[in-house]
C-alpha positions in Angstrom: -20.6 28.3 -4.5 -19.6 30.1 -1.2 -18.6 26.7 0.3 -16.3 25.9 -2.8 -14.4 29.2 -2.4 -14.0 28.7 1.2 -12.8 25.2 0.9 -10.5 26.2 -1.9 -8.8 29.0 0.0 -8.4 27.0 2.8 -6.7 24.1 0.8 -4.5 26.7 -1.1 -3.0 28.4 2.1 -2.0 24.9 3.3 -0.5 23.9 0.1 1.6 27.2 0.4 3.7 25.9 3.2 6.1 24.3 0.8 8.1 26.1 -1.7 6.8 24.3 -4.7 3.5 25.8 -3.7 4.8 29.3 -3.0 2.4 31.8 -4.4 2.1 35.5 -3.8 -0.3 37.3 -1.4 -2.2 38.5 -4.3 -2.5 35.2 -6.3 -4.2 33.9 -3.0 -7.0 36.4 -3.5 -10.5 34.9 -3.8 -10.6 36.5 -7.3 -8.1 33.7 -8.8 -8.7 30.8 -6.6 -9.6 27.7 -8.8 -9.6 24.1 -9.0 -7.3 24.4 -12.1 -4.6 26.4 -9.7 -5.0 23.7 -6.9 -4.4 20.7 -9.3 -1.4 22.3 -10.9 0.0 23.0 -7.3 -0.5 19.3 -6.3 1.0 18.3 -9.6 4.1 20.3 -9.0 4.7 18.7 -5.6 4.2 15.5 -7.2 6.9 16.1 -9.8 9.2 17.2 -7.2 8.6 14.0 -5.2 9.5 11.9 -8.3 12.5 14.0 -9.0 13.6 13.4 -5.5 13.0 9.7 -6.0 15.0 9.4 -9.2 17.9 11.4 -7.8 18.1 9.0 -4.9 17.4 11.4 -2.1 18.1 10.3 1.4 15.2 8.5 3.3 14.8 11.0 5.6 14.1 13.6 3.1 12.0 11.1 1.1 9.8 10.4 4.2 9.0 14.1 4.9 8.3 15.0 1.2 6.2 11.6 0.5 4.4 12.4 3.8 3.7 16.0 2.7 2.4 15.0 -0.6 0.1 12.3 0.6 -1.4 14.7 3.4 -2.3 17.3 0.8 -3.4 14.8 -1.8 -5.8 13.2 0.5 -7.0 16.6 1.9 -7.8 17.8 -1.8 -9.3 14.5 -2.8 -11.5 14.8 0.4 -12.6 18.1 -0.8 -13.3 17.8 -4.4 -15.2 14.6 -3.6 -17.4 16.0 -0.7 -18.3 18.9 -3.0 -19.1 16.7 -5.9 -16.2 18.4 -8.1 -14.5 15.2 -9.6 -13.6 11.7 -8.6 -10.2 10.6 -7.5 -9.6 8.7 -11.0 -10.4 12.2 -12.7 -7.7 14.1 -10.4 -5.1 11.7 -11.4 -5.5 12.0 -15.0 -5.6 15.9 -14.7 -2.4 15.7 -12.9 -0.7 13.6 -15.3 -1.5 16.3 -18.1 -0.6 19.0 -15.8 2.8 17.2 -15.1 3.3 17.1 -18.7 3.1 20.9 -19.0 5.5 21.5 -16.1 8.1 19.3 -17.6 7.8 21.4 -20.7 8.3 24.5 -18.5 11.6 23.1 -17.6 10.7 22.3 -14.0 12.1 18.9 -14.4 15.7 20.2 -13.3 17.5 18.3 -16.4 15.7 14.7 -15.7 14.1 13.6 -19.2 10.6 14.7 -19.2 9.1 11.2 -20.8 11.0 9.5 -18.2 9.5 11.4 -15.4 6.2 11.3 -17.1 6.2 7.4 -17.0 7.8 7.4 -13.4 4.9 9.4 -12.2 2.2 7.0 -14.0 3.8 4.1 -12.6 4.0 5.6 -8.9 0.4 6.0 -8.6 -0.7 3.3 -6.1 -4.4 2.9 -5.5 -5.0 -0.8 -5.4 -6.1 -1.3 -9.1 -3.2 -3.2 -9.8 -0.4 -5.0 -7.7 2.5 -3.1 -6.8 5.4 -4.7 -5.4 8.6 -2.7 -3.6 11.8 -4.5 -2.8 13.0 -5.5 0.8 16.6 -5.8 1.4 17.8 -8.4 4.1 18.6 -7.5 7.5 18.0 -8.0 11.3 15.4 -6.9 13.7 13.8 -7.3 17.2 10.6 -9.4 16.4 7.8 -9.8 18.8 5.5 -7.9 21.3 6.3 -8.5 24.6 8.8 -11.6 24.5 10.9 -10.1 21.6 13.3 -12.4 19.5 16.5 -11.7 17.5 15.5 -12.5 13.9 17.7 -12.0 11.0 16.2 -12.3 7.2 18.9 -13.4 4.8 17.3 -13.2 1.6 15.6 -10.3 -0.4 12.1 -10.4 -1.1 9.4 -8.0 -2.7 6.3 -7.2 -0.7 3.0 -5.9 -2.2 2.5 -2.2 -1.2 -1.3 -2.6 -0.5 -3.5 -5.3 0.7 -5.1 -7.4 -2.2 -8.1 -5.8 -3.5 -11.3 -7.1 -4.9 -10.6 -6.2 -8.3 -7.0 -8.0 -8.3 -8.6 -11.1 -6.6 -11.5 -11.2 -9.2 -9.2 -11.0 -12.2 -6.9 -13.6 -11.2 -9.9 -15.8 -10.5 -11.4 -15.2 -13.7 -8.4 -16.0 -15.5 -7.6 -19.1 -13.7 -11.5 -20.3 -14.1 -11.4 -19.4 -17.8 -7.8 -20.9 -18.7 -7.0 -23.7 -16.1 -10.4 -24.8 -15.1 -10.3 -23.8 -11.6 -13.5 -22.9 -9.5 -12.4 -19.8 -7.5 -15.3 -17.7 -6.3 -14.3 -14.2 -8.0 -16.4 -12.1 -5.6 -16.2 -13.3 -2.2 -16.2 -10.2 -0.2 -18.8 -8.7 2.2 -17.9 -5.2 1.9 -18.1 -4.6 -2.0 -15.7 -2.2 -3.5 -13.0 -2.7 -6.4 -10.3 -1.1 -4.3 -11.4 -2.5 -1.0 -9.4 -5.3 0.4 -10.8 -8.4 -0.4 -12.2 -10.5 2.4 -14.2 -13.6 3.3 -11.1 -15.6 2.1 -9.7 -18.4 4.1 -6.1 -19.1 4.1 -7.1 -22.4 2.2 -8.7 -20.2 -0.4 -5.9 -17.9 -0.9 -3.4 -20.9 -1.4 -5.5 -22.2 -4.2 -5.8 -18.6 -5.5 -2.1 -18.2 -5.4 -1.4 -21.8 -6.9 -3.5 -20.7 -9.9 -1.6 -17.4 -10.1 1.7 -19.2 -10.1 0.6 -21.5 -13.0 -0.8 -18.5 -14.8 2.7 -17.0 -14.4 4.5 -20.1 -15.6 2.6 -20.6 -18.7 3.4 -17.0 -19.9 -0.2 -15.5 -19.6 0.1 -12.2 -21.0 -2.4 -10.5 -18.7 -0.6 -10.5 -15.8 1.6 -7.7 -16.9 -1.6 -5.2 -16.5 -2.4 -6.7 -13.1 1.1 -7.1 -11.5 3.8 -4.6 -11.8 7.0 -5.8 -12.9 5.7 -9.2 -13.8 7.9 -11.7 -15.6 7.1 -15.0 -16.9 7.7 -17.8 -14.2 7.7 -15.2 -11.3 6.5 -16.8 -8.0 4.0 -15.4 -5.6 3.2 -16.6 -2.0 2.1 -15.6 1.4 4.8 -13.6 3.5 6.2 -15.4 6.4 5.3 -13.8 9.6 8.9 -12.7 10.1 9.0 -10.9 6.7 5.7 -9.2 7.5 7.0 -8.0 10.8 10.3 -6.7 9.4 8.6 -4.6 7.0 5.8 -3.0 9.5 9.1 -2.3 11.8 10.7 -0.6 8.9 13.7 -3.1 8.4 14.3 -2.8 12.4 14.3 0.8 12.6 11.1 0.8 14.6 10.8 -1.4 17.5 8.3 0.1 19.7 4.5 -0.5 19.3 4.0 1.1 16.1 5.9 2.0 12.9 5.6 5.6 14.1 6.7 6.6 17.2 3.7 8.6 18.6 0.5 6.6 19.2 -1.8 9.5 18.8 -0.9 9.5 14.9 -2.3 6.1 14.2 -5.6 7.5 12.9 -3.7 9.0 10.1 -2.3 5.6 9.0 -5.0 3.0 9.8 -8.8 2.3 9.6 -9.8 0.7 12.9 -12.9 0.6 14.8 -12.6 4.3 16.0 -12.7 5.7 12.3 -13.7 3.0 10.0 -17.6 3.3 10.1 -17.8 -0.3 10.7 -16.6 -1.5 7.4 -13.5 -1.7 5.1 -12.4 1.3 3.1 -10.5 1.6 -0.1 -6.7 1.0 0.2 -3.9 3.6 0.2 -6.5 6.3 1.6 -4.3 6.6 4.6 -0.7 7.7 5.2 1.8 4.9 4.2 4.6 3.7 6.0 7.7 4.7 4.1 10.5 2.1 4.1 13.7 2.9 2.1 11.8 5.7 0.3 8.9 3.2 -0.6 5.3 3.3 0.5 3.4 0.4 2.1 -0.3 1.0 3.1 -2.6 -0.3 5.5 -0.4 -2.6 7.7 -1.7 -1.1 10.7 -5.4 -1.5 9.8 -8.1 -2.1 7.5 -8.3 -5.8 7.5 -5.8 -8.2 9.4 -3.5 -10.1 7.0 -3.1 -14.0 6.8 0.6 -15.1 6.7 2.0 -18.5 5.9 3.2 -19.4 9.4 1.6 -22.1 11.6 0.5 -20.5 15.0 2.8 -21.1 17.8 2.8 -19.1 21.3 6.5 -19.1 21.1 8.5 -17.2 18.3 11.4 -19.3 17.1 14.0 -16.3 16.3 17.1 -16.7 14.4 17.4 -16.8 10.9 14.7 -16.9 8.5 12.3 -18.2 10.8 9.1 -19.9 9.4 6.8 -22.2 11.4 5.7 -24.8 8.9 2.4 -26.4 9.4 2.6 -30.1 10.5 -1.2 -30.6 9.5 -3.3 -28.8 7.0 -5.6 -28.1 9.8 -3.3 -26.5 12.0 -4.0 -22.7 12.9 -2.5 -20.3 10.9 -1.0 -16.7 12.2 -2.9 -13.5 11.4 -1.0 -10.2 11.7 -1.9 -6.7 11.7 -5.3 -4.8 12.9 -8.7 -4.6 11.1 -11.6 -2.2 10.7 -13.4 -3.6 13.8 -10.3 -3.6 16.0 -9.3 -0.8 18.4 -6.3 1.2 17.6 -3.8 -0.8 20.4 -4.8 -3.9 18.6 -3.1 -3.0 15.5 0.3 -2.7 17.1 3.4 -4.1 15.4 4.0 -7.3 17.2 0.4 -8.0 18.0 -0.1 -11.9 16.8 -3.4 -13.8 16.4 -4.4 -16.9 15.1 -7.5 -18.6 13.2 -8.5 -21.8 11.4 -7.2 -22.2 7.9 -10.9 -22.8 6.6 -12.3 -19.7 8.3 -13.6 -16.8 6.3 -14.8 -13.7 7.8 -15.0 -10.0 7.1 -12.1 -8.6 8.7 -9.4 -10.7 7.4 -7.6 -10.3 3.9 -4.0 -10.7 2.6 -1.3 -9.1 0.7 1.1 -11.4 -1.0 5.0 -11.2 -2.0 7.1 -12.0 -5.0 10.5 -14.4 -4.5 13.4 -12.7 -5.7 15.2 -14.9 -8.0 18.8 -15.9 -7.2 21.2 -14.5 -10.0 23.0 -17.1 -11.8 26.8 -17.5 -10.7 
């Protein structure tokens, strides 16, 4: 019990650094510290973040607020799970209820309470479903040492997390049952519903995506629970190499080795050889890269990611580059670091390649949704 109070005291003091968590010296006394107070404080910060998003706050302010929230959320989750108090899932449910109470107490600053509650529910990103964020076109410097000017002329939507085992399994089961596919629903070596799927080859992924698109075209209703914002006929695919790097570089704002400027911060954002304990970890546990106020997880580590381009040592550059395969056996590009790589190998511009039939326990993927062009 003594360890519990000490942990709670340290956590409450940390939370008090922001105005939302401001509490009097008296209220910080050991006599009144409780899990309930900590949950209420964290919920208040979550509500503040949602309000900022709804009001269209600046990307700088959003980045700071989102980073602050994620840091406190992760620290609290580590405490409650370490001490066996409750699971992450239970905490999320408790926070939903607390936000309802806070809204009734007029902390929503004039924004409709029900709207904010729905926004909170949809904002939770934990890999149990596929969340997508829009990426607007733009230009950037692509590559590691030999950089090329690249312009992407079309918008697209990229998945906020790596594809998890639960998403892969449910799509595979639907495709097998309704379309007659024979996709292995549980291919991964490191088992965990919200761990990234691995031991899937480029070829396996193409079959899985083809099945997903057939389900989408057929109007399969179950997809709306698995993919946020899904509409009948939506098309899903692997990102191009240029699209992947455009996102990790923050649409051209971060042209150094990492999305963030300070190398020493990478352990806050990535699972690698130094901190992974030699296995994959659940997605969205580390800090996100925040791009236009939207969060993308695990792009510098956890598992490397297949993209759709054929491998070539030379980057093409130009508008919408996409190195199409000339033969089905051509090597394919892999981007990002993995749990078995050191930090430096997870830099933004690092490239690698693998045979399209290769399966291993350190390569997975995230997919993108093509933005449909508006009718003239």
